[in-house]
N, C-alpha and C positions, 0 to 999 in steps of 0.2 A: 897472218896467222893470229896475231893479237886480236883482230876483229872477230875472227872465228870463235875464239875462246870467250870473248865478251858476249857474243850472240848466244852461245850455248849456256852461259851462266844466267842470262836473262830468261831463257826458256825453262831451265830446271825447276824453279819454284812453281811455274805454271803447270808443268807436267806432273809434279808431285801432288797437285790438287785434284787430278783426274781420278775418278773411281774405277778405272779400268787400266789395263796395261798400256803404258806409253813410254816410248824410248826413241832416242836419236841414233841414226845409223850413218856410217859413211857409205860410199858407193860400192865398197867391197863386202857389204852386209855385216860389217863389224859394229858392235854396240859401243857408242860413245857415252851414253847416259841412259839409265833405266830408272823409272820412278819408283816410289816407295811401295805402291800397290804390287808391282811385279816382284820386287825383292822380298817383300813380306810373304806373299802367297807361295813363292817358290823356295822360300827359306834360303836365300842366297845373299852374299855380301856384294858391295860395289866392286871389290877387287876381283871376285869370281866372274862377274858379268862383263866388266869393261874390257873391250878388245876381243870378246868372244863373238863367234858367228851367231846371228840371231836364231837361226834354225836349230842350232845345238842347244840353245837355252830354252826356246819356246816349244819346239816340236820334238826335241830329244832325238834329232836325226843327224847323221854325218853329212848328208847332202841336203840342199834346199828341197822342200816338198814341192810337188808339181803344181799345186794350186796357188802357191805363194805369188802375189802380184808385184813383188819387188822389181823384177826386171822390166815389167810392163811400165811401172812408174818411172824408172830410170830412162827407158827408151822414149816414152811419150813426153816426159817432162811435166806431166800434169797429175792431179790427184787420181787415185784408183781405189775402188772399193770392191771387196769380194767376200762372199759368205761361203764357207765350205766345211765339210765334216773332217776333223782331224782324227785319223784313226789311232795315232799314237796317244793323243790326249783323251780320246773317246768323247769329244765335245764338238758341238757346232760353234765355230768362231767367225766373227765379222772382222776382217782386216781392212783398215783404211790407211792409205799412205799419201803423205803430202810432200812432194819434193820442195826443198827450200833453196831458192837461187841465191848465189853469193854476190856481194857487191863487187868484189875483185874477180875478174874472169879467170884468173890463175888459181883461185882457191877452189878446192873440190866441193861439190855440192853435198848437202845434208839431206837426210830423209827422216821425216817425222812419221813414226809408225804407231798406230793405235790398234789395239786388239781387244775385242769384247767377247765375252762368253754369252752366246745367244741360245744355248741348249734349251733353256727353260721355255723359249718361244716355240721352238720346233717340237718339243716334247708334248705340247698340248694336242698335237695331232694323234698321239697314241694313247690318250686317256680313255679308259673304258666308258661305255655309253652312260651307265648310271651316274658316274662321277661327272660326266659332261653335262648331264641335266642339272645336277647340283651346282656346277660351275656356272651354267647359264643363269640360274636363279640368283646366284651371288653377284654375277656380273650385272644383271638387271638392277639389283638393289644399288650397286655402286655407280651406275652410269651417270646419275645426276651429280654425284660427287665429282666424277671425272670431268664432267662438263663445266662445273663451277671452278674447279682447280685450273682447268685449261684456260678459262676466261681470265682468271687472276694472273696467270703467267704472261698474258699478252702485254700487260702494261710494262713490266720490267724489261721484256724483250724489245718492245718498241723504244724504250729509253736507251737501251744498249745500242740499238741500230742507229739512233740519232747521234749518240755520243761518238760512235765509230766514224760516221759520216763527217761530223764536225772536225774530228781529229785529222782525218785525211784531207779535208778541204782547207783547213787553216794552218796545219803544221806539217804537211807532207814534205815540203822543201827542207824542213829542219831535221827530218828523220833519215836515218840510214836506210838503204835498200832492204837490209835484213829486218829492221823493225817494221817497215812498210809491208813486207811480205807476211810477217807474223800477224799484223793487224788485218790484212786481207784474208788470211786463213781463218781468223776469228770471225770476220764478217761473213764469210761463206758458211761457216758453221752456224752462226746466228740465224742466217736466212733459212738454212735447212731446218733448224729447230722451229722457227716461226711457221714454216710450211707444214711441218709435222703437227704442230699444235692446231693450226687452222683445220687440217684434215681430221684430227681427232675430234675437234668441236663439231664439224659437219657430220662425221660418222655417228657421234653420240646424239646429235639432233635428229638424224634420220631414224635411229633406233628408238628414240623417245617420242617420235612423231611431232617434233617441235619445229620442223621447217614449214613455214607458211609461204606460199607462193604469192607474188604480186603480179598477177597476170593481166596483160593488156595487149592491144594490137601493136605489133612491132614489125619493122622492116627487117626480115631475116638477113637479107643480103648486106645491109649496112652493118649488122652485128658481126657477120662473118668477116667482112673487110676490116673492121676494127680489131678483131682477134688476130688476123694475119699481120696487121700493122704492129700490134703489140709484141708478137712473137718473132717478127721478121729478123731482128738483130741476132737472135739465137741461131736461126737457120743460116744467115749470112756468115756468121762466124764459123760454121761447120761446112760452108760451101755447098749448101743444100738449096735447091730451087723449089719454090712454091708456085705451082701452076694452077690457076683457078679458072673454072668455067661456070660463070654465074649469070643469071638474068639481071636486068637492071634493078628490078624490085621483086619482092616476094613477101606478102604480108600474112601474118599468122598471130594468133593469141598465145603468148608465153611470157614467162618471167625472164626478162632480159638479163638480169644479173646472173641467174642460175644457168641459163643456156650458154651464156658467155663462158662461165666456169667450165662447163662440159666441153665446149669447142676448144678452149685453150688447153685443157688437159689432153685432148686427143691430138692436137697439133704438136704439143710439147713432147708427147710420147713418140710421135712419128719422127720428130727430129732426133730424139735421143737414140732411137733404135734403127736409124738409117745411116749407113756409113757415109763419109764425106763424098761429095759430088753426086749424091743421090737426088731423087725427085720426090715431091709430095704433090698429089693432085687433089684439089678441092672442087667438088662438083655438086650442083644442085639440080634436081629433076623434080618437076611439079606437074601434077594433073589435077583433076577436079576433086579427087578424094584425099590425096595426101601429098606431102613434100618429102623427098629423100635427100638428105645431106650426106655425102660420102667423102671420107678422107682416106685416100689411098697412098701408100708409100712404097718405095723400092727397097725397103729395109730387109732385116734378117728373117722376117716371117715368123710364123707360129706353128708348132706341131699340134696335132689333135689334142694331146694331153694338156698342152699349155692353154689352148683355147677353152678347155673345160674349167680351168681354175682361174682364168683371167679376171673375172668379175667378182671373185670371192673376196671377202674382207681379208686384208693382209696377203692377197694372192700375188705378191710380187714374184716374178720369174727371174731366177738367177741366170745371167748370160755372160758372166765374166770369163768363161773358158772358150768363147767363140773367136777370140783373137781379132776382133774388129775394133775399129776406132769408135766405140760406143760410149754413151754416158749411162753407166749402170748404177743410178742412184734413185731413191724414192722409197716410199713407205708401204706400197702395196694397198693404199687406200683410195688413190685417185680414181681408178676405173670403177671400183665398188661404189664410191660416192656418185660418180657420173651416171651410172646405170640407175641408181636410186632416184636421182634428180630427174632423169628422163622419165622414169616410171611414174613419178608424181604428176607429170604433165599428161599421163596416159599416152606417152610416146613410147618408142621402142629403140633400144640400142643393141646392135649386133656386130659381130666380127666375122670376117672370112679370110682365110689364108690357105694357100695350096701347100704350105710347108716351109721348111727351112730355106732361107735365102730367096724366097719367092714373094716377099712383101706381104703387107696386110691391108685390109680395107675395113674401116669402121663406118657403119651406116646408122644414122639417126632417122627413123621413119616417124614423121610428124603428121598425124591425122588431122584433117581439117574439121572444124566444128560443123 
């Protein structure tokens, strides 16, 4: 019990620094600690919040809301993220939950719950046309600034990543399991932030026309094999088989770095949205005019509506309510960037799915010179 209290006291200052709602819960959904942002915004005291059910404080309901991912996090034992519209708050919120394992098996687990108001992001879809044109002009002016700021953020984030790696490599044996778990949570958050910044940089470069391709003759089969090897650990962890049907060689002119980026994104998505024990098929078909690379999965598939929005900027599809063992994280930029990179090569990226739970097939059609 004393270790539990010590662990919570270490977390509290960290949570207080967050610019969004952050709190600790027990497995009964009762609040153990809430950060200052939550208390100040809701005009509540620590005494009013501590011991209360989180749904009564956040959603103003007697029972948990249906969209709440708490039970899913408790059952899976892993982090869960979900975005939904809260009718009681009249806001779009992004809920992220991290279960914290205890060093003593007899101690009950804790849940780190983060809630962000993302209404301003969704509301851009409802802006009148005239205002959207002005917004586009303003965005165009600021794209260069966004690109430069994103580049500046890369250095401190890289330093943070190195520091966390050194901390775990050199001092892991001296730290309690609780502290190690917290460091790993920070590390996962840092990697997601780094991925987001990389995507923002690429998206900005695409829109500013600043991506220059380094095209030369490459063996596409070797590139595909390297990508599968890179992503294999992720598939193995989820017990997903990658089955490939490739020729020995297939040569084509393209930018190796950028096509690798596209293939890795497609493979990563296939793994994320395919339930455990599923299959991913990687196939290459070549004739005298073009080469088709297809990545087919046995995952949750796509509706017609989802296929229409898939390649749009920030076109992430929320699938947290499908009750599958899926990884529902990402920025909604990966496929947008992938299609733009493919288009720069004068290639074509398309998707086909017969519907929900019928898998998806992404195909890159690469025309020969």
